[in-house]
RODO-2510 file (C-alpha; in nm, 4 decimals, decimal comma):
residues 534
     n   res          X          Y          Z
     1     x     5,3359     2,8735    -6,7165
     2     x     5,2421     3,1383    -6,4630
     3     x     5,4949     3,4071    -6,3928
     4     x     5,7107     3,3252    -6,0934
     5     x     5,6795     3,6658    -5,9369
     6     x     5,4134     3,9335    -5,9117
     7     x     5,4840     4,2822    -6,0339
     8     x     5,5920     4,5197    -5,7594
     9     x     5,3946     4,8346    -5,6966
    10     x     5,5969     5,0884    -5,8947
    11     x     5,3564     5,3591    -5,7884
    12     x     5,3638     5,2763    -5,4143
    13     x     5,5987     5,5546    -5,3119
    14     x     5,3791     5,8058    -5,4960
    15     x     5,0708     5,6601    -5,3292
    16     x     5,2245     5,6901    -4,9840
    17     x     5,3323     6,0501    -5,0458
    18     x     5,0071     6,1687    -5,1997
    19     x     4,7454     5,9677    -5,0135
    20     x     4,6721     6,2396    -4,7579
    21     x     4,7276     6,5181    -5,0149
    22     x     4,4622     6,3896    -5,2578
    23     x     4,2220     6,1412    -5,1058
    24     x     4,2213     6,2685    -4,7488
    25     x     4,1786     6,6255    -4,8777
    26     x     3,9288     6,5444    -5,1501
    27     x     3,7255     6,2998    -4,9425
    28     x     3,7198     6,4795    -4,6111
    29     x     3,4068     6,5994    -4,4424
    30     x     3,6121     6,8413    -4,2298
    31     x     3,9179     7,0491    -4,3009
    32     x     4,1649     6,7815    -4,1935
    33     x     4,1956     6,4550    -4,0061
    34     x     4,3262     6,6542    -3,7099
    35     x     3,9775     6,8013    -3,6651
    36     x     3,8229     6,4539    -3,6243
    37     x     4,0062     6,3811    -3,3022
    38     x     3,6910     6,2577    -3,1328
    39     x     3,6937     5,9210    -3,3104
    40     x     3,4584     5,6410    -3,2279
    41     x     3,5976     5,5157    -2,9004
    42     x     3,6826     5,1501    -2,8517
    43     x     3,5181     4,9324    -2,5919
    44     x     3,7633     4,6721    -2,4714
    45     x     3,9990     4,5475    -2,7381
    46     x     3,8257     4,7132    -3,0325
    47     x     3,9911     4,8960    -3,3205
    48     x     3,8763     5,2563    -3,3343
    49     x     3,7045     5,3970    -3,6442
    50     x     4,0075     5,6055    -3,7394
    51     x     3,8614     5,7748    -4,0467
    52     x     3,5210     5,8627    -3,9033
    53     x     3,4743     6,2369    -3,9402
    54     x     3,7172     6,2737    -4,2308
    55     x     3,6566     6,0061    -4,4933
    56     x     3,2937     5,9570    -4,3909
    57     x     3,0524     6,1093    -4,1353
    58     x     3,1253     6,0495    -3,7709
    59     x     2,7671     6,0407    -3,6474
    60     x     2,5514     5,7327    -3,6939
    61     x     2,2529     5,9355    -3,8170
    62     x     2,4427     6,1170    -4,0924
    63     x     2,6320     5,8078    -4,2051
    64     x     2,3180     5,5955    -4,2074
    65     x     2,1336     5,8562    -4,4140
    66     x     2,4054     5,8737    -4,6809
    67     x     2,4453     5,4973    -4,7046
    68     x     2,0695     5,4479    -4,7301
    69     x     2,0541     5,6988    -5,0148
    70     x     2,3349     5,5245    -5,2052
    71     x     2,1821     5,1792    -5,1544
    72     x     1,8350     5,2918    -5,2609
    73     x     1,9681     5,4051    -5,5988
    74     x     2,0946     5,0552    -5,6932
    75     x     1,9018     4,8261    -5,9281
    76     x     1,9571     4,4641    -5,8229
    77     x     2,0883     4,2206    -6,0855
    78     x     2,1924     3,9021    -5,8989
    79     x     1,8500     3,7953    -5,7753
    80     x     1,8800     3,4292    -5,8782
    81     x     2,2307     3,3518    -5,7508
    82     x     2,4299     3,3651    -5,4311
    83     x     2,6899     3,6380    -5,4093
    84     x     3,0120     3,4799    -5,2816
    85     x     3,2808     3,7370    -5,3601
    86     x     3,3212     4,0957    -5,4720
    87     x     3,5782     4,3633    -5,5479
    88     x     3,4803     4,6942    -5,3872
    89     x     3,6535     5,0368    -5,3850
    90     x     3,7751     5,2017    -5,0658
    91     x     3,8235     5,5766    -5,1210
    92     x     3,6425     5,8442    -4,9211
    93     x     3,2692     5,7817    -4,9096
    94     x     3,1652     6,0703    -5,1365
    95     x     3,3971     5,9397    -5,4066
    96     x     3,3641     5,5610    -5,4064
    97     x     3,0489     5,5186    -5,1988
    98     x     2,7977     5,5047    -5,4838
    99     x     3,0061     5,2449    -5,6694
   100     x     3,0559     5,0366    -5,3550
   101     x     2,6820     5,0492    -5,2862
   102     x     2,6191     4,8370    -5,5979
   103     x     2,7787     4,5424    -5,4171
   104     x     2,6350     4,6102    -5,0735
   105     x     2,2790     4,6477    -5,2004
   106     x     2,3006     4,2834    -5,3108
   107     x     2,4556     4,1807    -4,9808
   108     x     2,1661     4,3402    -4,7942
   109     x     1,9228     4,1085    -4,9770
   110     x     2,1021     3,7939    -4,8541
   111     x     2,3425     3,8787    -4,5690
   112     x     2,6270     3,6292    -4,5202
   113     x     2,7259     3,4727    -4,1901
   114     x     3,0908     3,5769    -4,2184
   115     x     3,2891     3,8134    -4,4386
   116     x     3,6565     3,7790    -4,5263
   117     x     3,7951     4,1265    -4,6098
   118     x     4,1236     4,1419    -4,8018
   119     x     4,2610     4,4948    -4,8258
   120     x     4,6039     4,6134    -4,9474
   121     x     4,8459     4,7814    -4,7099
   122     x     4,8898     5,1507    -4,7940
   123     x     5,1113     5,2752    -4,5109
   124     x     5,3480     4,9893    -4,4280
   125     x     5,5597     4,7549    -4,6365
   126     x     5,5766     4,3902    -4,5289
   127     x     5,5579     4,0403    -4,6712
   128     x     5,2543     3,8162    -4,6522
   129     x     4,9233     3,8763    -4,4760
   130     x     4,8773     4,0727    -4,1530
   131     x     4,6155     3,9311    -3,9171
   132     x     4,4575     4,1339    -3,6380
   133     x     4,6276     4,0956    -3,3006
   134     x     4,5077     3,8078    -3,0840
   135     x     4,3455     4,0459    -2,8356
   136     x     4,1601     4,2483    -3,0992
   137     x     3,7963     4,1483    -3,0777
   138     x     3,6139     4,3905    -3,3051
   139     x     3,6230     4,6812    -3,5494
   140     x     3,4255     4,9859    -3,4350
   141     x     3,1974     5,1768    -3,6739
   142     x     2,9474     5,4580    -3,6075
   143     x     2,6739     5,2042    -3,6848
   144     x     2,7960     4,9435    -3,4360
   145     x     3,0924     4,7151    -3,3757
   146     x     3,1744     4,4242    -3,6053
   147     x     3,3030     4,1198    -3,4166
   148     x     3,6112     3,9397    -3,5485
   149     x     3,5894     3,5634    -3,5985
   150     x     3,8684     3,4769    -3,3564
   151     x     3,8580     3,1056    -3,4373
   152     x     3,9211     3,1633    -3,8078
   153     x     4,1970     3,4139    -3,7352
   154     x     4,3792     3,1720    -3,5046
   155     x     4,3563     2,8933    -3,7645
   156     x     4,5131     3,1244    -4,0219
   157     x     4,7835     3,2282    -3,7750
   158     x     4,9265     2,8754    -3,7896
   159     x     5,0391     2,9342    -4,1496
   160     x     5,3644     3,1192    -4,2123
   161     x     5,2154     3,3323    -4,4924
   162     x     4,9960     3,5037    -4,2315
   163     x     5,2713     3,6515    -4,0127
   164     x     5,2590     4,0202    -4,1121
   165     x     5,2683     4,2922    -3,8430
   166     x     4,9402     4,3139    -3,6491
   167     x     4,9666     4,6892    -3,5927
   168     x     4,9036     4,7742    -3,9603
   169     x     4,5328     4,7260    -3,8904
   170     x     4,5301     5,0413    -3,6763
   171     x     4,5756     5,2860    -3,9654
   172     x     4,4684     5,0861    -4,2726
   173     x     4,1688     5,2451    -4,4470
   174     x     4,1115     4,9683    -4,7056
   175     x     3,9489     4,7495    -4,4382
   176     x     3,7720     5,0290    -4,2504
   177     x     3,5950     5,1658    -4,5597
   178     x     3,4257     4,8276    -4,6025
   179     x     3,3224     4,7959    -4,2388
   180     x     3,0869     5,0954    -4,2490
   181     x     2,8878     4,9376    -4,5324
   182     x     2,8959     4,5951    -4,3669
   183     x     2,7637     4,7360    -4,0394
   184     x     2,4797     4,8940    -4,2377
   185     x     2,3685     4,5973    -4,4522
   186     x     2,4722     4,2977    -4,2381
   187     x     2,4774     4,3975    -3,8705
   188     x     2,5905     4,1121    -3,6502
   189     x     2,8003     3,9449    -3,9173
   190     x     3,1485     3,8328    -3,8130
   191     x     3,4499     3,9522    -4,0105
   192     x     3,7980     3,8184    -4,0838
   193     x     4,0033     4,1307    -4,1725
   194     x     4,3227     4,0542    -4,3659
   195     x     4,5709     4,3267    -4,4643
   196     x     4,7659     4,2135    -4,7705
   197     x     5,1329     4,3035    -4,8032
   198     x     5,3773     4,1927    -5,0703
   199     x     5,3045     3,8325    -5,1681
   200     x     5,6136     3,7875    -5,3841
   201     x     5,5207     3,5016    -5,6162
   202     x     5,2312     3,3259    -5,7794
   203     x     5,3077     3,0170    -5,5710
   204     x     5,2781     3,2178    -5,2479
   205     x     4,9495     3,3611    -5,3688
   206     x     4,8204     3,0111    -5,4423
   207     x     4,9284     2,8869    -5,0998
   208     x     4,7361     3,1698    -4,9347
   209     x     4,4298     3,0966    -5,1488
   210     x     4,4469     2,7270    -5,0600
   211     x     4,4669     2,8079    -4,6881
   212     x     4,1694     3,0444    -4,6955
   213     x     3,9709     2,8008    -4,9096
   214     x     3,9839     2,5413    -4,6328
   215     x     3,7975     2,7819    -4,4013
   216     x     3,5260     2,8923    -4,6441
   217     x     3,1703     2,7911    -4,5636
   218     x     2,8678     2,8064    -4,7956
   219     x     2,7293     3,1275    -4,6407
   220     x     3,0619     3,3151    -4,6367
   221     x     3,1470     3,6188    -4,8467
   222     x     3,4911     3,7320    -4,9631
   223     x     3,5447     4,1028    -5,0281
   224     x     3,8589     4,2370    -5,1891
   225     x     3,8960     4,6071    -5,1098
   226     x     4,0638     4,7746    -5,4061
   227     x     4,0566     5,0945    -5,6044
   228     x     4,1574     5,0654    -5,9671
   229     x     4,3672     5,2880    -6,1955
   230     x     4,5516     5,5683    -6,0134
   231     x     4,6265     5,8173    -6,2903
   232     x     4,8429     6,1299    -6,2859
   233     x     5,1728     6,2688    -6,1650
   234     x     5,0741     6,2142    -5,8033
   235     x     5,0706     5,8403    -5,8717
   236     x     5,3622     5,8211    -6,1140
   237     x     5,1328     5,6884    -6,3870
   238     x     5,0946     5,8941    -6,7079
   239     x     5,0701     5,6436    -6,9955
   240     x     4,8470     5,8873    -7,1871
   241     x     4,7748     6,2608    -7,1735
   242     x     4,4823     6,2978    -7,4147
   243     x     4,1293     6,1590    -7,4235
   244     x     4,1829     6,0625    -7,0599
   245     x     3,8236     5,9616    -6,9710
   246     x     3,8091     5,7178    -7,2631
   247     x     4,1552     5,5800    -7,1842
   248     x     4,0598     5,5196    -6,8210
   249     x     3,7430     5,3454    -6,9366
   250     x     3,9513     5,1272    -7,1705
   251     x     4,1778     5,0240    -6,8826
   252     x     3,8733     4,9353    -6,6742
   253     x     3,7311     4,7313    -6,9625
   254     x     4,0569     4,5380    -6,9997
   255     x     4,0707     4,4740    -6,6259
   256     x     3,7095     4,3522    -6,6338
   257     x     3,7883     4,1007    -6,9058
   258     x     4,0865     3,9761    -6,7042
   259     x     3,8647     3,9356    -6,3964
   260     x     3,5820     3,7564    -6,5744
   261     x     3,7258     3,4077    -6,5200
   262     x     3,9233     3,2557    -6,2291
   263     x     4,2464     3,2845    -6,4252
   264     x     4,5461     3,4419    -6,2556
   265     x     4,7323     3,4322    -6,5881
   266     x     4,4898     3,6744    -6,7533
   267     x     4,4992     3,9234    -6,4676
   268     x     4,8791     3,9030    -6,4346
   269     x     4,9118     3,9614    -6,8101
   270     x     4,6853     4,2663    -6,7830
   271     x     4,9089     4,4173    -6,5139
   272     x     5,2307     4,3368    -6,7019
   273     x     5,1121     4,4741    -7,0356
   274     x     4,9297     4,7855    -6,9145
   275     x     5,1121     4,8550    -6,5848
   276     x     4,7645     4,9332    -6,4495
   277     x     4,7990     5,0871    -6,1027
   278     x     4,5440     4,8712    -5,9206
   279     x     4,6343     4,8982    -5,5531
   280     x     4,4694     4,5685    -5,4522
   281     x     4,6231     4,3604    -5,7281
   282     x     4,7806     4,1013    -5,4995
   283     x     4,4600     4,0629    -5,2993
   284     x     4,2772     4,0141    -5,6291
   285     x     4,5168     3,7341    -5,7259
   286     x     4,4383     3,5616    -5,3962
   287     x     4,0673     3,5934    -5,4728
   288     x     4,1122     3,4479    -5,8217
   289     x     4,2820     3,1484    -5,6591
   290     x     3,9701     3,0871    -5,4505
   291     x     3,7194     3,0880    -5,7344
   292     x     3,5924     2,7642    -5,8935
   293     x     3,5537     2,7257    -6,2676
   294     x     3,1742     2,7519    -6,2604
   295     x     3,1797     3,1011    -6,1119
   296     x     2,9513     3,3678    -6,2598
   297     x     3,0899     3,7222    -6,2689
   298     x     2,9601     4,0677    -6,3518
   299     x     3,0780     4,4278    -6,3405
   300     x     2,8187     4,6229    -6,1470
   301     x     2,9449     4,9817    -6,1581
   302     x     3,2341     5,2063    -6,2623
   303     x     3,3283     5,5704    -6,2073
   304     x     3,6326     5,7916    -6,1607
   305     x     3,7217     6,0786    -5,9290
   306     x     3,8200     6,2740    -6,2405
   307     x     3,4631     6,2485    -6,3671
   308     x     3,3220     6,3568    -6,0299
   309     x     3,5569     6,6547    -5,9949
   310     x     3,5641     6,7497    -6,3619
   311     x     3,9434     6,7375    -6,3394
   312     x     4,1523     6,4441    -6,4643
   313     x     4,4924     6,5835    -6,3615
   314     x     4,4971     6,3131    -6,0975
   315     x     4,2196     6,0544    -6,1068
   316     x     4,1345     5,7302    -5,9276
   317     x     3,9048     5,4722    -6,0870
   318     x     3,6419     5,2861    -5,8843
   319     x     3,4982     4,9539    -5,9958
   320     x     3,2439     4,7199    -5,8341
   321     x     3,2737     4,3613    -5,9469
   322     x     3,0754     4,0613    -5,8209
   323     x     3,1022     3,6825    -5,8319
   324     x     2,8202     3,4382    -5,7623
   325     x     2,7633     3,0646    -5,7250
   326     x     2,4195     2,9008    -5,7183
   327     x     2,4799     2,7284    -5,3848
   328     x     2,7501     2,9429    -5,2286
   329     x     3,1006     2,8252    -5,1497
   330     x     3,1581     2,4474    -5,1317
   331     x     3,1267     2,3312    -4,7722
   332     x     3,4345     2,2449    -4,5706
   333     x     3,3347     1,8780    -4,5711
   334     x     3,2985     1,8802    -4,9483
   335     x     3,6353     2,0450    -4,9859
   336     x     3,7895     1,7872    -4,7577
   337     x     3,6332     1,5129    -4,9682
   338     x     3,7500     1,6693    -5,2925
   339     x     4,0983     1,7093    -5,1517
   340     x     4,1281     1,3547    -5,0254
   341     x     4,3149     1,0877    -5,2121
   342     x     3,9967     0,8823    -5,2571
   343     x     3,7481     0,8945    -5,5414
   344     x     3,8688     1,2017    -5,7258
   345     x     3,8515     0,9906    -6,0418
   346     x     3,6831     0,6565    -6,0839
   347     x     3,8412     0,3795    -6,2914
   348     x     3,7006     0,4987    -6,6253
   349     x     3,8086     0,8536    -6,5494
   350     x     4,1570     0,7327    -6,4561
   351     x     4,1770     0,5556    -6,7906
   352     x     4,0764     0,8760    -6,9668
   353     x     4,3326     1,0794    -6,7702
   354     x     4,6092     0,8428    -6,8801
   355     x     4,4780     0,8502    -7,2374
   356     x     4,4931     1,2314    -7,2282
   357     x     4,8581     1,2159    -7,1241
   358     x     4,9543     0,9520    -7,3844
   359     x     4,7692     1,1174    -7,6741
   360     x     4,9272     1,4502    -7,5808
   361     x     5,2740     1,2983    -7,5955
   362     x     5,2086     1,1185    -7,9239
   363     x     5,1115     1,4490    -8,0863
   364     x     5,3684     1,6783    -7,9254
   365     x     5,6595     1,4388    -7,9794
   366     x     5,5529     1,4299    -8,3442
   367     x     5,6028     1,8077    -8,3420
   368     x     5,2361     1,9017    -8,3323
   369     x     5,0840     2,1668    -8,1069
   370     x     4,9481     2,0763    -7,7628
   371     x     4,6016     1,9334    -7,8275
   372     x     4,2812     2,1071    -7,7266
   373     x     4,0176     1,9659    -7,4943
   374     x     3,8107     1,8732    -7,8004
   375     x     4,0929     1,6780    -7,9626
   376     x     4,1599     1,4986    -7,6341
   377     x     3,7923     1,4123    -7,5879
   378     x     3,7586     1,5885    -7,2523
   379     x     3,3980     1,5568    -7,1298
   380     x     3,1914     1,8381    -6,9785
   381     x     3,1958     1,6637    -6,6388
   382     x     3,2843     1,9185    -6,3704
   383     x     3,5816     1,7235    -6,2330
   384     x     3,7832     1,7775    -6,5506
   385     x     3,7403     2,1528    -6,5253
   386     x     3,8128     2,1874    -6,1547
   387     x     4,1649     2,2816    -6,0512
   388     x     4,3928     2,0225    -5,8930
   389     x     4,7666     1,9972    -5,8480
   390     x     4,9000     1,7054    -6,0508
   391     x     5,2250     1,5285    -6,1301
   392     x     5,2963     1,3158    -6,4356
   393     x     5,5697     1,0531    -6,3974
   394     x     5,7254     0,8628    -6,6869
   395     x     5,9168     0,5385    -6,6328
   396     x     6,1005     0,3115    -6,8764
   397     x     6,1672    -0,0499    -6,7796
   398     x     6,0981     0,0502    -6,4189
   399     x     6,3420     0,3425    -6,4160
   400     x     6,2464     0,7078    -6,3889
   401     x     6,2443     0,8877    -6,7244
   402     x     6,0828     1,2169    -6,6240
   403     x     5,8599     1,3671    -6,3563
   404     x     5,7119     1,7165    -6,3501
   405     x     5,4087     1,8652    -6,1790
   406     x     5,2360     2,1375    -5,9816
   407     x     5,1863     2,1162    -5,6065
   408     x     4,9110     2,3760    -5,6044
   409     x     4,5947     2,3750    -5,8189
   410     x     4,6683     2,6071    -6,1087
   411     x     4,4855     2,4775    -6,4149
   412     x     4,1774     2,2669    -6,4897
   413     x     4,2549     1,9003    -6,4266
   414     x     4,2658     1,7931    -6,7923
   415     x     4,4970     2,0814    -6,8857
   416     x     4,7297     2,0285    -6,5913
   417     x     4,7692     1,6625    -6,6892
   418     x     4,8333     1,7600    -7,0507
   419     x     5,0913     2,0280    -6,9685
   420     x     5,2727     1,8206    -6,7067
   421     x     5,2949     1,5254    -6,9465
   422     x     5,4697     1,7522    -7,1961
   423     x     5,7007     1,8936    -6,9289
   424     x     5,7875     1,5495    -6,7904
   425     x     5,8892     1,4360    -7,1401
   426     x     6,0736     1,7470    -7,2546
   427     x     6,1647     1,9683    -6,9601
   428     x     6,2914     1,7494    -6,6751
   429     x     6,6515     1,8773    -6,6398
   430     x     6,7722     1,5389    -6,5134
   431     x     6,7087     1,3653    -6,8455
   432     x     6,7377     1,4119    -7,2184
   433     x     6,4093     1,4796    -7,3926
   434     x     6,1884     1,1787    -7,4614
   435     x     6,1655     1,0812    -7,8294
   436     x     5,8650     0,9526    -8,0190
   437     x     6,0374     0,6158    -8,0668
   438     x     6,0506     0,5721    -7,6882
   439     x     5,6860     0,6415    -7,6247
   440     x     5,5670     0,2814    -7,6624
   441     x     5,8184     0,1720    -7,3951
   442     x     5,7027     0,4270    -7,1363
   443     x     5,4621     0,3728    -6,8494
   444     x     5,2672     0,6827    -6,7515
   445     x     5,1702     0,7500    -6,3916
   446     x     4,9493     1,0363    -6,2719
   447     x     4,9222     1,1783    -5,9205
   448     x     4,6307     1,4081    -5,8316
   449     x     4,7137     1,6061    -5,5207
   450     x     4,5182     1,7493    -5,2297
   451     x     4,5939     2,1000    -5,1061
   452     x     4,9045     2,1069    -4,8805
   453     x     4,8492     2,1468    -4,5070
   454     x     5,1123     2,2714    -4,2647
   455     x     5,2257     2,0304    -3,9910
   456     x     5,3738     2,1292    -3,6571
   457     x     5,6534     1,8711    -3,6533
   458     x     5,8313     1,7020    -3,9470
   459     x     5,7709     1,3579    -3,7968
   460     x     5,3946     1,4172    -3,8115
   461     x     5,3864     1,3012    -4,1731
   462     x     5,3020     0,9375    -4,2478
   463     x     5,5021     0,7193    -4,4844
   464     x     5,2881     0,5943    -4,7709
   465     x     5,0025     0,8356    -4,7001
   466     x     5,1554     1,1813    -4,7196
   467     x     5,3641     1,3636    -4,9697
   468     x     5,5888     1,6122    -4,7927
   469     x     5,7187     1,9611    -4,8710
   470     x     6,0213     2,1206    -4,7048
   471     x     6,0503     2,5012    -4,6947
   472     x     6,3800     2,6421    -4,5709
   473     x     6,4925     3,0045    -4,6186
   474     x     6,3648     3,0285    -4,9729
   475     x     6,4535     2,6713    -5,0688
   476     x     6,1873     2,4121    -5,1328
   477     x     6,1778     2,0400    -5,2041
   478     x     5,8957     1,7887    -5,2360
   479     x     5,8463     1,4120    -5,2418
   480     x     5,5240     1,2539    -5,3647
   481     x     5,3572     1,0025    -5,1270
   482     x     5,4773     0,7030    -5,3295
   483     x     5,8481     0,7992    -5,3245
   484     x     5,9380     0,6837    -4,9720
   485     x     5,7683     0,3401    -4,9979
   486     x     5,9218     0,2799    -5,3414
   487     x     6,2687     0,3580    -5,2047
   488     x     6,2163     0,1694    -4,8778
   489     x     6,2807     0,4803    -4,6683
   490     x     6,1637     0,5415    -4,3128
   491     x     6,0738     0,8903    -4,1885
   492     x     6,4264     0,9963    -4,0939
   493     x     6,5756     0,8773    -4,4214
   494     x     6,3000     1,0524    -4,6164
   495     x     6,3676     1,3797    -4,4358
   496     x     6,7413     1,3480    -4,4955
   497     x     6,6942     1,2943    -4,8698
   498     x     6,4377     1,5743    -4,8798
   499     x     6,6986     1,8090    -4,7326
   500     x     6,9555     1,6973    -4,9875
   501     x     6,7042     1,7467    -5,2695
   502     x     6,6631     2,1087    -5,1540
   503     x     7,0398     2,1558    -5,1869
   504     x     7,0955     2,1540    -4,8115
   505     x     7,2846     1,9374    -4,5676
   506     x     7,1086     1,6130    -4,4787
   507     x     7,0267     1,7390    -4,1276
   508     x     6,8808     2,0753    -4,2364
   509     x     6,5299     1,9409    -4,1730
   510     x     6,6020     1,9623    -3,7990
   511     x     6,6571     2,3396    -3,8097
   512     x     6,3932     2,5617    -3,6391
   513     x     6,3860     2,7591    -3,9650
   514     x     6,2547     2,4584    -4,1581
   515     x     5,8789     2,4236    -4,2047
   516     x     5,6807     2,1376    -4,3530
   517     x     5,3552     2,0732    -4,5346
   518     x     5,1917     1,7442    -4,6255
   519     x     4,9409     1,6387    -4,8871
   520     x     4,7749     1,3233    -5,0111
   521     x     4,7442     1,1992    -5,3672
   522     x     4,5394     0,9661    -5,5794
   523     x     4,8031     0,7762    -5,7780
   524     x     4,7353     0,5507    -6,0776
   525     x     4,9330     0,4296    -6,3770
   526     x     4,8849     0,2455    -6,7022
   527     x     5,0697    -0,0543    -6,5601
   528     x     4,8529    -0,0600    -6,2486
   529     x     4,5238    -0,0363    -6,4380
   530     x     4,6360    -0,3059    -6,6815
   531     x     4,7130    -0,5388    -6,3921
   532     x     4,3699    -0,4677    -6,2395
   533     x     4,1957    -0,5644    -6,5632
   534     x     4,3549    -0,9121    -6,5681
***
C-alpha cells in the first residue's frame, strides 16, 4: 500500500533562511537583488520578471546570448519520440542553466502548444496548489511575455485542491526560472503556472494528478521545476562528510532509478530511506501520477554547485530528466472514453479479471504468496497495465462478505484487482477473514472506476449511474454506483447514509463545508456473466 502521507520538508526552514544567502549571492549577476530594481515592467495584468538582473541577465540581448550558447552545446537524444514531461532545475542561470538546457534543446525541436509548470513554493507555506490570480494574464520575461491559459486555470479553480494563495506567484522563482527558457525556445506558447504547496497525502496527490490529466492534450508539455539534493549545514542535511562528490552522485543515481517508472511508491521510498532534500518532491509525485505505463524516460544531465565552485561545504544538485510518448499525451476525448463505464473490458476480459481475483484468493487463502502476473496469466494487452481505480466485492448467499478498493488509479489494473481481492477477503474490518472453505460459496464482483469529478451540488449525481464521494473537514465516505439501486434508495436517502458512513450526522451533507465528487464504474460479477451465458 502507498504511504498515507508524504514526508514533510525537514529542511524547509533552512532553505528559507539560506536561500538569499547562498543562491541569490552565488547566482547573482549584480551585487544584490536591490541593485536590480529596474525589473521588467508589466503591461496590464502581467507578473513582473522579479529575478531579472540578479539570477539571470536583465537585457534581452545578454540573456538570449547565454541561452543560445547553453542550447548549442546539447546533443539531442529524443529524436524519435515526443517529449511530454520533464524535471528541470531552477537555480540561478549560471548554476543550473546548462543542465536545464538539455531539456529545452529538445523542446525547441518540437515546441508544444501549452506548458504546465509545477514549481514548489519556497517562500510561503500553504496547502494544495496556488493558481495565478484571475486577472493575471501573463508572465513577463526579457525575451517577451508568456500568456497564461486562462481557460485551463479557471477549470482547475473549480477543484478544492487548487485553492492556494494567488500572491505566492509574485515572488516564486521556481516558475520564473523556467519562463526564460520557454520564451527562448517556444515563443507564443501558453503556460499554466502552478505553485505547489504541501499536498499532505498520496490520495491528495492522486486527486490533483487526476484533475490535471483531464486537461492534458496531445501537444501539451508538463514541466516540474525542481532542484535535487541540497547538501550542507545551510540546508540541515549532512548525511555524509567524506567523498561528498561521489555520495551526491549516488543520491542522484538512486533518485533516477526511482523516477524511471510512473511509480509513486518507488519515489516515496527513496525519500523515506535517504531523506533526500529534493525541493520539488511533491510536484514530482503529481507528475508520476500523470504518467502512463508505456512512458519512456531518460536522465539527460547532472551537475552540482559544489562541482562548479570547487567547494562542497554547501552544494545543490541539478538534474534534467525527460519523459516521452510516441504520440504525446492521450487526447481528452480518449481519456473520457477510457474513463467511462463502457467498454473498459469486453466479455472475455471481464472473465479474465474475475479469474484473476478467484485464483488470487485460492492461492492466498491457502497461505501462498500473492501470485505474479505470469502465474495469473495476465496478457501483454495495454489495458491490463494501465492504472484504474477498482473495487472487489465478495458476497455469500446474496449478503456482503467483504468489499475493498481504491477510488483513484494507483496500480496497473491486474494488480489492483489482485490486491483488492486479497484485502476484501482478509482486511475488511466489518467481517472476519474469509476462509478457503468459504471460497466456493462466494460470488466475486469487480468495479472498474472512472476518475472522480467534482460536482457543484450534491443533488447533481444520478442514482444508478454515479458513485458518489463525500468530503467533509477531513472525513470521507464513498458509495459505488450500484449501492443505491441495490438498497432502493433515492438521492436524499443516499446522501443521508453517506453522511452516516462518514461518521457524521445524517444531515451533514447539507453543510456548506461538504463537497462532492462523482464517478462511473463498469461493474460485472461471476453471477452476472454466468446468467448471460445461459
